[in-house]
N, C-alpha and C positions, 0 to 999 in steps of 0.2 A: 874746686880746687883737686887736684889729688896727690894723694899720699900712698908711699913706696914705704913699706913695712919690710924690712927685716926680718930673718926670722928669727923668733929669741932662744934656738939654742934650746939647750938644756933649763928645763921649768921651776920653778922655786912656787911653787902655787902657794899661797891663802883662800882657805875659801871660808863666803861668810856665807851665816846662816841669821835665823829672827827664830822667835821664842816658841812657835809652834815645828817647825821645820823638824823633818821625821832624818833625814840625810841623806833619802838612798839615792840622789843625785853627787853627792858627797863622796860616797860609799864605794860609785861606777866610776869614779874620777881613782880614788884607793887603790881601787882593783886594779884598774888599768896601766898605773906606777908601779905598783909590783908588777905584773904581767910584762913590765916593759914594751907595752904597745901604748904608751906616754914617757919620753925623756924628763924625766924629772920625778919631781915630788912633793907630797901635800906636808909643809914643814909646819901649818899650823891654821886653825878653827878656830873664827872668830863669831858669838852668837851677841846677841841683843838680850837676852836670860838665861840666868845659870839653868832650870832647867827645860833648857831647849833637849829634847831627845836627840838631836841631833850631834849634840855637844856629847852624849853618854856612848856615844855612839863612836865616836871621834878618841872620846878615851880610853874604848876598848878595844881601838885599834890602836894606840900608842901615839897615836897627835898631840901634838900640843895644844892646847885648849885654853883660850882666855875669853871674856866677859867684858866687855864695852859695851853699856846699858845709854844710850840714847835719853831716856829720860834724865838720868844725871845729868846729861848737858845740854835740857830741854831751854832753847835759848838759845841757845851757844853753837852755833852751829860751828865756827871756826876752832872751837878747844876741844869739841866731839871729834873734827877732821885731825887734830893734831893730837889726838890720842889714835890715830886709828893707821896711820904714819909713823908714829914710833912703833909701834908695835911692825908693822909693815918693814922700817927698815933693820928692827931688831932682828928681823929671820931672813933676812935679806933676798924679800919676795918683790918677785919680777913680771906675776902675774897673778891676776885675781879672779875668782869665779864666785857669783855669787847662787850661791842656791837656796831658794827657797826665804831672801834677805829682802824683806816687805817692803825698803823704806827706801827715799833717793840717797844715791851716796851724795856726801859732801861734793860739792863743786874741787875742793883743792884735791880731795881722795881722787877723781877723777883727771883733773889735772896735773899728776906728778906722775900717772900712770898713762899716758896716752895710750891711746888702743888696745891697753894691758889689760883691760878690765873686763869680763865675758859675766852676761846672765844668762840665761836658760828660761823662758815662755813656756805655757801650755796653749799656744794656739800660734795661725801660722800669722805674722804678721805680718802687714800692720793693722791689722783684724785683731779685735777683740784685746787690746792692751789699754794701756793708760793706766791712771792713779787708778789704787783700788777694783782692779782688774787683777783676780788670782785666783790660784788654786777653783773650788767648785764653782765662784763664779763666773769663773770665765770657762766652762762645761756647759754652764747652765745659759750662758748667752750663746752659744756654739748653736746648742738644742734650739733653744729658740728660733732661732735665725732662718733655721730651716737648711743648713749646708750640710751638704753630704760629704764632705771633707773636712777634716781637722788636721791638728799636727801638733810639731814644738816647733821651737826656732833660737835658736842661740843666737847674739848680737853683741856688739861691742858697746859697755854703757857711754851714755853721752849725760846731759843733764837736764836730761829730763825719763817721764816714764817710755821703757820701751821703743824707744825711736832709733838709735842708736844704727849703723850699719849692720844687715844680718851677713852674718860668716855661715850657717848652715840649714838648713831645714828639713824634716821629714816628714811624711803624712802618711793620715789611716783613714778609711773611709770613717761614715757616721750613719748606724743602723739605723731603721726606725723605732727599734726596742730598744736605742741606748739613753741609758740614764747618765746624770753627770757623774755618779760613782763608777760605771760600768766604760765609761769613755776615758776617765781618767786612770783607770788599770790598762785598758790597752795602751793609752798612749806612752805610760810611764817607760817601758825596755825602749821605746823609740827614742826618749829623752835621754836614757843614759847611755847611749848609741850618737846620739847628737852629741852630744857635751864634749864625750872620746874624741870624736871625729874633730869635735872645730879645736878642744885645745892641742890636739896633735896636727891641725892646719897651721896654728898660728904659731906652734913650737919648730917646725920642718921647713915651710915653706914662706917664700916672696910673696907675700901679694900689697897690690893696688887696692885704694879705695878713693873710688869716684861718686863721693855724693854718700847714696845710700846702699851702695851696690860695692861690692868686694871684689876682684876675682883675681886668679892663681897668677900673680909676673915672673916672665922670666929674663932677668938679667944678661 
């Protein structure tokens, strides 16, 4: 099945983060909006825990912050989805960016925002993805695998972990002396560039989605 995606135009962005997210990818999007490299703005940041460092960072930047705790809705995915959708509608969001959001996004949210939810993963998907593969675990797996390159992937979100169509990837070398920490530190600037590039592509270009392939489309 082929899907044709029109450019979103001006992006009204919601960023979702989890409890330990530091917010550097969120900050990259904020900076790109401020510098007009992205047409649009980050209107709200939604966290799962009030103490998330990313939320403090968002408040310092003057962005509206909300906490929607999944624990409050444990066993009630539809209610959790409704709470998220109310926020997205309240802020007239047309693009959701997951940035250190470690949960599977509820299906009703994905369905309400088809090809308008992006996620960034610190590996070259489809390698080293899936439930439980995030942060240091990914970099440990890359080093243990003997891979000589790694990278990051920005993809559209579907109803599983890290399986949606790929929009942008960037790669770096894996050195013999690398540790998970050094690899993560070297990859992080590429994550920032990739996320900004992906949002710019989604807002400004026509796209054709063929299975997991995303290609630029000229109508």
